[in-house]
Backbone as a ProteinNet text record, in pm:
[ID]
protein_1_A
[PRIMARY]
MNTAMFGSFLVGVLVMQVIPGPGMLFLLANGVAGGARAGVAVACGTAAGMLVHTTLTALGLAALLKAVPEALAVIKVIGGLYLLWLALQAFRAQQQSVAIEPAGHGRRFWSLFGRGALNNLANPKIVVFYVVFLPQFVDPAVGNVTRQLFVLGGTMLLVGLVVDLQIGLLAGRLRGVLLRSRIFRQMLNKISGTIYGALAARLITAH
[TERTIARY]
1454.5	1387.2	1269	1259.8	1149.3	1021.8	922.5	800.9	725.4	709.5	635.9	706.8	839.3	915.8	911.2	914.9	909.9	774.3	666.8	534.3	525.9	580.6	582.4	666.5	778.4	865.9	792.9	721.7	651.2	544.9	470.7	369.3	434.3	545.3	615.6	665.7	719.4	771.1	658.6	545.3	431.5	383.1	374.6	329.6	427.1	556	656.9	665.6	640.3	651.2	539.4	422.8	310.2	300.7	381.8	382.4	466.9	411	488.6	613.1	722	847.9	933.1	1057.3	1146.6	1166.6	1178.6	1197.9	1079.7	959.4	839.7	830.5	866.2	865.9	965	1081.8	1184	1131.9	1066.8	1010.3	899.2	812.1	703.4	756	857.8	914	968.3	1038.9	1095.6	988.7	888.6	781.6	697.9	664.8	586.3	668.7	797.2	882.6	914.1	931.9	978.2	882.2	770.7	675.2	686.3	597.9	590	721	785.2	910.9	1019.4	1017.8	1113.4	1087	959.5	924.8	970.5	953.6	997.2	1149.5	1221.8	1368	1415.9	1355.3	1394	1358.9	1242.7	1203	1303.3	1347.3	1445.8	1580.2	1617.1	1741	1735.1	1619.6	1600.6	1615.4	1561.1	1573.6	1720.4	1796.7	1939.7	2011.7	1973.5	2032.2	1999.2	1875.8	1835.4	1913.1	1946	2025.5	2164.8	2222.4	2353.6	2344.5	2239.4	2221.4	2208.2	2131	2111.1	2243.6	2320.7	2448.4	2545.1	2555.4	2648.2	2606.5	2476	2428.2	2457.6	2428.2	2450.6	2598.4	2684.7	2827.8	2900.7	2825.3	2890.6	2889.3	2793.5	2788.4	2762.9	2683.6	2654	2782.5	2870.4	2997.3	3084.2	3082.1	3161.6	3116.5	2985.5	2933.1	2953.6	2952.7	2978.2	3123.7	3213.2	3356.3	3393.8	3325.4	3356.9	3226.9	3177.7	3052.3	3056.1	3176.7	3188.3	3144.3	3143.2	3104.8	2961.8	2875.5	2736.6	2725.7	2806.3	2805.5	2851.8	2949.8	2999.3	2889.4	2818.1	2708.7	2601.7	2571.9	2469.2	2508.9	2633.9	2681.5	2677.1	2722.8	2722.4	2579.6	2487.9	2348.5	2287.8	2315.8	2262.7	2316.1	2446	2506.5	2450.7	2427.2	2371.2	2231.2	2148.6	2013.3	2014.2	2107	2119.3	2157.8	2245.2	2285.2	2165	2081.9	1961.4	1866.8	1856.2	1769.8	1818.8	1949.3	2006.7	1986.3	2002.1	1982.1	1838.6	1743.4	1602.7	1571.3	1623.4	1595.9	1661.5	1776	1848.8	1795.7	1714.9	1664.7	1579.9	1602.8	1530	1393.9	1382.8	1255.1	1245.7	1125.3	1101.4	1045.8	1116.2	1070.7	952.2	849.5	731.2	755.8	827.2	852.7	982.3	985.5	1108.5	1143.3	1267.3	1309.3	1248.2	1224.5	1175.7	1271.5	1216.9	1300.2	1411.4	1393.4	1494.2	1615.6	1608	1720.8	1818.7	1945.7	2050	2060.4	2103.1	2146.6	2035.4	1916.9	1807.8	1766.6	1748	1704.7	1809.6	1936.9	2040.7	2072.6	2050.7	2069.5	1968.3	1842.9	1738.3	1755.3	1796.8	1826.3	1933.7	2037.3	2145.1	2097	2005.1	1949.6	1879.3	1798.1	1726.4	1819.9	1924.2	2019.1	2097.3	2146.6	2226.2	2142.3	2018.6	1932.2	1909.7	1894.6	1874.9	2002.3	2114.5	2241	2290.7	2260.1	2313.5	2226.3	2118.8	2028.8	2070.2	2127.6	2175	2063.4	1941.2	1830.1	1803.2	1823.5	1804	1913.9	2036.2	2147.2	2115.4	2072.9	2039.6	1924.9	1825.9	1711.2	1755.1	1838.7	1885.7	1966	2055.2	2142.6	2063.5	1958.9	1883.5	1764.9	1695.5	1568.6	1586.1	1665.4	1676.1	1721.1	1825.2	1871.4	1766.7	1663.5	1560.6	1481.9	1484.7	1403.6	1489.3	1612.1	1702.2	1698.8	1686.3	1686.5	1808.9	1914.8	2037.6	2014.9	1909.2	1883.1	1835	1783.7	1728.2	1837.2	1943.1	2047.8	2138.4	2197	2294.8	2237.2	2301.3	2253	2265.5	2375.8	2396.6	2289.3	2256.4	2152.3	2017.8	1987.5	1860.8	1854.1	1965.6	1968.5	1945.3	2001.3	1979.1	1832	1771.3	1629.6	1542.4	1569.5	1492.2	1511	1637.5	1664.3	1604.6	1612.2	1553.5	1402.8	1340.1	1194	1155.9	1231	1205.7	1225.9	1328	1354.7	1237.1	1187.7	1078.3	949.9	918.6	798.6	813	931.5	955.2	947.6	999.9	998.2	855.7	773.5	633.8	561.1	577.3	510.6	563.7	695.3	755.6	717.7	707.4	667.2	526.3	437.3	300.1	298.1	379.7	386.4	445.4	552	614.3	519.6	443.5	346.9	234.3	188.8	83.7	132	256.1	312.1	319.7	355.3	361.4	225.4	123.2	-12.1	-59.7	-28.5	-65.1	3.9	126.1	201.6	125.9	66.2	-7.4	-122	-186.6	-296.8	-244.7	-144.2	-93	-27.8	38.2	109.3	15.2	-113.3	-208.4	-225.2	-184.3	-191.3	-63.1	-77.1	40	111.2	32.8	91.1	174	120.8	194.4	323.1	318.2	439.4	547.3	506.4	602.8	657.3	577.1	616.5	686.4	689.3	735.9	878.1	969.8	1108.1	1120.2	1044.2	1049.6	996.1	891.6	836.1	938.4	1000.2	1100.8	1218.8	1264.8	1377.5	1345.5	1223	1182.4	1180.1	1128.7	1124.3	1265.5	1354.5	1492.5	1559.1	1536.1	1595.9	1545.7	1415.2	1357.6	1412.5	1427.1	1483.1	1627.6	1703.6	1843	1851.7	1766.8	1766.7	1730.5	1632.2	1590	1700.9	1768.6	1875.8	1994.3	2035.1	2152.4	2127	2004.3	1974.5	1925.6	1903.2	1851.9	1956.9	1915.1	2004.5	1980.4
-203.2	-78.4	-52.7	69.2	107.6	119.6	35.5	28.7	161	223.5	350	459.1	467.1	568	541.3	414.3	379.9	417.4	398.5	437.1	587	665.9	810.9	850.4	782.8	808.3	780.1	669.3	630.9	733.3	781.7	884.3	1011	1052.8	1172.4	1159.5	1042.5	1019.2	1023.8	961.8	961.8	1103.8	1183.8	1322.8	1399.8	1386	1462.1	1420	1292.8	1245.2	1298.6	1323	1367.9	1519.7	1590.8	1737.3	1778.6	1856.9	1898	1976.5	1947.1	2016.5	2013.4	2060.9	2064.1	1927.3	1823.2	1689.8	1644.7	1676	1638.5	1716.3	1845.4	1925.3	1869.8	1828.8	1772.1	1644.2	1562	1437.2	1464.5	1558	1592.1	1647.3	1733.1	1792.7	1685	1588.6	1481.6	1384.3	1358.1	1267.9	1322.9	1452	1514.8	1524.6	1555.6	1571.8	1439.4	1332.8	1207.5	1091.3	1106.5	997.9	919.8	819.3	742.5	671.3	616	543.9	639.5	761.1	861	893.2	905.1	930.9	817.7	694.1	578.3	579.6	612.9	616.6	719.3	839.5	944.6	903.6	839.2	793.4	691.5	600.5	500	566.2	666.3	739	812.6	871.1	939.8	842	721.7	619.8	581.5	576.1	545.1	654.1	779.7	889.9	878.5	838.4	822.3	709.3	606.2	496.3	545.7	631.5	688.9	774.6	858.8	943.8	858.7	751.3	663.5	602.8	554.4	490.6	588.7	708.1	808.3	854.3	871.1	913.7	807.4	682.3	573.1	555.9	588.6	568.5	693.3	802	915.7	1047.3	1069.3	1197.3	1312.3	1286.9	1392.7	1444.1	1351.4	1390.9	1469	1428.6	1497.7	1641.5	1662.3	1797.3	1885.4	1824.1	1901.5	1946.6	1860	1892.7	1985.1	1969.3	2049.7	2110.5	2219.8	2281.1	2324.9	2356.1	2403.2	2297.1	2171	2063	2081.6	2133.1	2154.8	2263.1	2368.7	2476.7	2425.2	2337.4	2279.7	2197.8	2119.3	2038.8	2128.4	2239.2	2331	2393.2	2435.5	2496.1	2395.8	2275.4	2171.5	2143.3	2131.5	2106.2	2218.4	2344.4	2458.7	2465.9	2441.6	2444.4	2334	2217.6	2106.3	2139.2	2196.1	2232	2344	2438.2	2543.3	2485.4	2385.9	2319.5	2252.1	2185	2122.7	2228	2343	2449.8	2500.3	2522	2568.6	2467.2	2340	2234.7	2235.5	2256.2	2257.7	2378.9	2495.2	2615.6	2610.3	2541.9	2536.5	2428	2337.8	2228.3	2282.7	2231.1	2279.1	2212.9	2091.2	2022.9	1918	1880.8	1781.5	1656.2	1545.8	1420.7	1367.4	1321.8	1268.6	1127.5	1048.3	909.7	899.8	807.2	782.6	634.9	601.6	463.2	387.1	256.9	178.1	186.5	176.6	192.2	88.2	-24.9	-128	-94.9	-0.3	36.2	120.5	84.4	138.8	287.5	358.1	495.7	588.1	576.8	666.5	647.9	522.7	496.2	542.7	507.2	538	687.2	756.2	900.9	967.2	925.7	980.4	932.4	808.3	755.3	840.4	874.3	958	1096.2	1151.6	1283.5	1280.6	1176.8	1166	1151	1067.9	1045.3	1172	1240.3	1361.1	1472.8	1485.9	1589.5	1565.5	1439.6	1405.9	1425.6	1379.3	1386.1	1529.2	1616	1752.1	1849.5	1801.8	1889.3	1892.6	2003.9	2009.9	1998.2	2035.5	2024.1	1877.4	1789.4	1646.7	1595.5	1644.9	1607.4	1647	1771.8	1821.7	1740	1709.4	1632.9	1497.5	1427.9	1297.6	1310.5	1408.9	1426.1	1462.8	1543.4	1594.5	1504.8	1454	1385.8	1241.1	1162.8	1020.1	992.3	1062.5	1032.2	1055.2	1136.7	1163.6	1037.9	937.4	817.5	695.6	721.1	614	601.3	479.6	452.2	367.4	428.6	354.4	236.9	245	138	10.3	24.2	-91.3	-178.6	-113.9	-192.8	-109.3	-172.7	-111	12.8	128.7	254.9	257.2	207.3	206.1	123.9	8.4	-76.5	-4.6	65.9	138.8	247.8	317.7	422.4	363.8	247.9	182.4	142.4	93.4	54.9	177.3	286.6	409.5	465	471.1	522	433.3	301.3	208.9	222.6	244.1	263.6	390	496.4	622.2	606.4	530.7	506.3	433.5	328.7	250.1	332.1	408	492.4	596.3	659.2	759.4	700.7	579.6	516.4	487.1	435.8	406.4	534.2	640.2	767.2	825.3	825.4	883.4	806	673.1	593.3	631.5	652.5	692.1	829.2	921.4	1055.7	1049.7	970.5	957	898.8	796.5	735.6	833.5	908.5	1007.9	1115.1	1161.7	1263.5	1210.2	1082.2	1022.7	1017.5	986.1	981.8	1121.9	1219.9	1358	1403.3	1355.3	1393	1354.6	1234.2	1189.3	1282.3	1338.7	1431.4	1568.4	1615.8	1750.6	1764.7	1658.2	1668.3	1673.6	1651.2	1669.5	1817.3	1902.6	2046.7	2094.4	2155.2	2205.4	2314.2	2399.5	2508.2	2451.2	2347.5	2290	2224.5	2158.1	2096.7	2201.1	2319.1	2425.5	2484.2	2478.5	2538.2	2440	2310.9	2208.3	2232.7	2262.8	2287	2409.7	2514.5	2635	2607.9	2526.4	2492.5	2415	2313.7	2235	2322.1	2407.5	2495.4	2590.1	2641.1	2732.2	2661.1	2537.1	2460.4	2434.9	2390.4	2364.3	2492.3	2602.9	2729.8	2775.7	2759.8	2799.9	2713.6	2583	2494.7	2532.3	2567.7	2608.2	2735.5	2832.3	2958.5	2935.7	2851	2822.5	2752.8	2660.8	2586.5	2676.6	2760.3	2845.4	2953.4	3005.7	3114.9	3066.8	2936.6	2884.7	2894.9	2930.1	2940	2821.9
4110.9	4072.4	4164.5	4219.4	4305.3	4221.2	4250.7	4168.2	4166.1	4280.3	4288.4	4208.2	4222.6	4149.7	3998.9	3961	3818.9	3759.3	3835.8	3788.8	3763.3	3854.2	3836.7	3715.5	3699	3584.6	3453.9	3446.9	3324.8	3288	3387.4	3361.9	3307.5	3369.6	3324.2	3182.3	3148.5	3013.4	2910.8	2941.4	2849	2821.8	2925.9	2910	2822.1	2849.4	2774.6	2627.7	2600.6	2462.8	2373.6	2429.4	2347.1	2338.2	2415.8	2406.6	2286.8	2192.1	2073.9	2111.4	2042.5	2065.8	1941	1949.1	1832.9	1768.4	1851.6	1796.2	1713.3	1759.7	1685.2	1554.4	1558.5	1435.8	1333.6	1381.5	1294.1	1228.6	1307.1	1256	1154.4	1184.7	1093.8	961.4	969.4	848.1	755.3	809.7	727.7	680	765	726.3	612.8	621.2	514.8	386.9	399.6	281.8	214.7	293.5	234.8	242.2	312.2	320.4	450.4	464.4	588.4	619.9	517.1	541.3	590.8	540.4	587.6	734.1	770.5	910.2	1001.3	954.3	1032.6	1049	941.2	947	1048.3	1047.2	1141.3	1284.6	1302.5	1436	1490.8	1405	1447.5	1478.4	1399.1	1426.1	1558.8	1587.3	1715.5	1831.3	1814.2	1917.7	1938.3	1829.2	1840	1919	1894.6	1970.9	2118.8	2148.9	2288.4	2355.4	2277.9	2332.5	2372.4	2288.4	2320.2	2445.6	2453.2	2571.4	2697.5	2687.3	2802.3	2847.8	2750.7	2782.8	2847.5	2787.8	2841.8	2981.5	3000.3	3131.9	3236.3	3201.5	3295.7	3328.9	3232.9	3253.4	3303.2	3326.4	3390.6	3317.1	3223.9	3153.6	3250	3352.9	3450.9	3514.1	3549.2	3611	3512.7	3384.8	3283	3264.5	3250.4	3228.6	3351	3467.9	3589	3592.8	3544.6	3545.2	3430.3	3314	3195.7	3140.7	3198.5	3153.7	3007.8	2955.9	2817.9	2717.8	2758.2	2666.8	2617.6	2703	2664.1	2557.6	2569.4	2470.2	2334.6	2334.7	2209.6	2141.7	2219.5	2165.8	2104.5	2171.2	2122.3	1989	1976.4	1851.5	1737.5	1762.7	1659.4	1612.7	1708.3	1673.2	1591.2	1629.1	1555.6	1413.8	1396.4	1263.3	1174.4	1232.7	1155.1	1104.5	1191.1	1150.3	1045.8	1058.7	957.8	822.6	825.1	700.4	634.1	714.9	660.2	601.3	669.5	619.5	483.9	471.9	345.6	234.7	267.8	168.2	117	207.6	168.9	81.3	117	39.8	-98.2	-108.2	-234.3	-328.2	-275.9	-358.9	-473.4	-593.2	-710.6	-724.5	-674.7	-683.9	-574.6	-541.6	-438.8	-502.2	-488.4	-546.2	-466.5	-538.3	-471.3	-422	-500.7	-462.7	-385.4	-291.2	-217.7	-229.2	-200.9	-205.8	-89.7	-106.4	6.8	123.6	245.7	364.4	370.9	305.7	310.2	226.1	136.4	53.3	132.7	122	207	222.8	118	137.6	183.8	124.5	160.6	306.9	347	483.4	583.2	559.7	657.1	661.6	550.1	550.6	644.4	634.7	720.8	865.2	880.9	1013.7	1081.1	1004.6	1057.3	1094.7	1015.3	1047.7	1183.8	1202.4	1328.8	1447.1	1430.1	1538.7	1570.3	1466.8	1488.8	1550.4	1504.3	1560.6	1709.2	1747	1887	1968.2	1914	1986.7	2003.8	1906.2	1908.3	1986	2044.1	2119.3	2266.3	2313.1	2452.2	2554.7	2516.2	2610.1	2643.5	2545.4	2570.2	2662.1	2642	2729.6	2873.2	2890.7	3024.5	3084.8	3000.3	3048	3103	3028.4	3075.1	3203.6	3205.7	3321.1	3446.7	3429.2	3544	3579.1	3477.6	3499.9	3546.8	3474.2	3505.5	3649.2	3698.3	3834.8	3943.8	3912.8	4013.5	4049.9	3961.6	3982.6	4015.4	4054.1	4095.3	4247.7	4294.5	4438.5	4471.5	4525	4555.7	4650.4	4732.6	4828.8	4760.8	4637.4	4566.4	4505.2	4454.4	4390.6	4302.8	4203.2	4114	4045.5	4067.5	4012.5	3860.5	3808.2	3662.7	3594.5	3652.6	3594.7	3595.4	3702.6	3710.4	3603.9	3581.6	3479.7	3340.7	3315.2	3186.1	3168.5	3276.1	3269.3	3242.2	3313.2	3294.4	3153.4	3109.9	2975.6	2868.7	2888.1	2790.7	2782.8	2897.6	2899.8	2823.4	2848.4	2778.6	2628.4	2590.3	2447.9	2382.4	2446.7	2388.5	2375.4	2480.6	2475.4	2363.9	2357.1	2253.5	2113.9	2096.2	1964.3	1919.2	2010.7	1975.7	1934.2	2012	1980.8	1849.7	1831.8	1711.4	1585.9	1596.1	1479.7	1434.8	1531.1	1495.9	1428.8	1481.7	1423.2	1282.1	1265.8	1134.7	1031.8	1070.9	979.5	945.1	1046.3	1022.9	925.9	944.7	855.3	713	698.2	565.7	498.5	576.3	519.3	480.9	564.5	532.7	404.3	383.7	264.7	138.2	138.5	20.7	-13.9	88.8	66.2	24.1	94.3	70	-67.3	-113	-240.5	-360.7	-337.8	-447.2	-480.6	-387.9	-409.8	-477.3	-594	-666.3	-586.9	-521.8	-443.2	-328.8	-263.3	-151.8	-199.8	-315.3	-369.1	-390.4	-439.1	-464.5	-334.2	-228.6	-101.1	-7.9	-44.6	47.5	95.6	3.5	43.1	133	100.3	182.5	322.9	331	462.5	544.7	482.1	553.2	595	503.2	534.4	648.6	650.7	757.5	892.7	893.9	1018.2	1070.3	980.2	1020.6	1072	1001.1	1041.7	1177.3	1200.4	1328.7	1442.2	1416.8	1518.6	1549.4	1444.5	1464.3	1548.4	1516.4	1591	1737.3	1758.9	1895.7	1973.8	1907	1972.1	2007	1911.4	1930.9	2035.8	2040.3	2133.8	2268.6	2284.2	2411.1	2520.3	2640.9	2755.8	2848.4
[MASK]
+++++++++++++++++++++++++++++++++++++++++++++++++++++++++++++++++++++++++++++++++++++++++++++++++++++++++++++++++++++++++++++++++++++++++++++++++++++++++++++++++++++++++++++++++++++++++++++++++++++++++++++++

């Protein structure tokens, strides 16, 4: 791995991770709605999605999308429909439970983990980012290109996980304060539904 190029890559990743975007909004919505453990579950799911992106990119996703451009459109539609479904679920909810199951309990944790992973995997902008961004920091003269892509993707995953865990925990702590407000409790589902709906609209209309 080229040390100078890796240093530049690390700086770029740190900057991009702290800039608010759709992924951060998704994490905040789940963290506020479900608590700190919910935020951690979504953050871990997002990291799992990044692992898949890293693997596919290293093994030739760039070549696939170049050969079949329609694949990106399919990913975008799937992602938009999934977010719309989450929005509808939030708006239809009759009440919001204040307590959540411990993260170690199966169904609750894995359900939120799956949400984080699917939200990450279904975002075509992340696909494009991996396909376009990672190869810029590969130096074929140094050694195995696939290995370098895995190192770059793994670094991005770890940085993203650390940042997302902090955001998820912060959202959980904010939830404890916000839920003391009766008005906020009544608005919580509508807020989550609006965030999901806005993310879906942005995803579907993005070029």
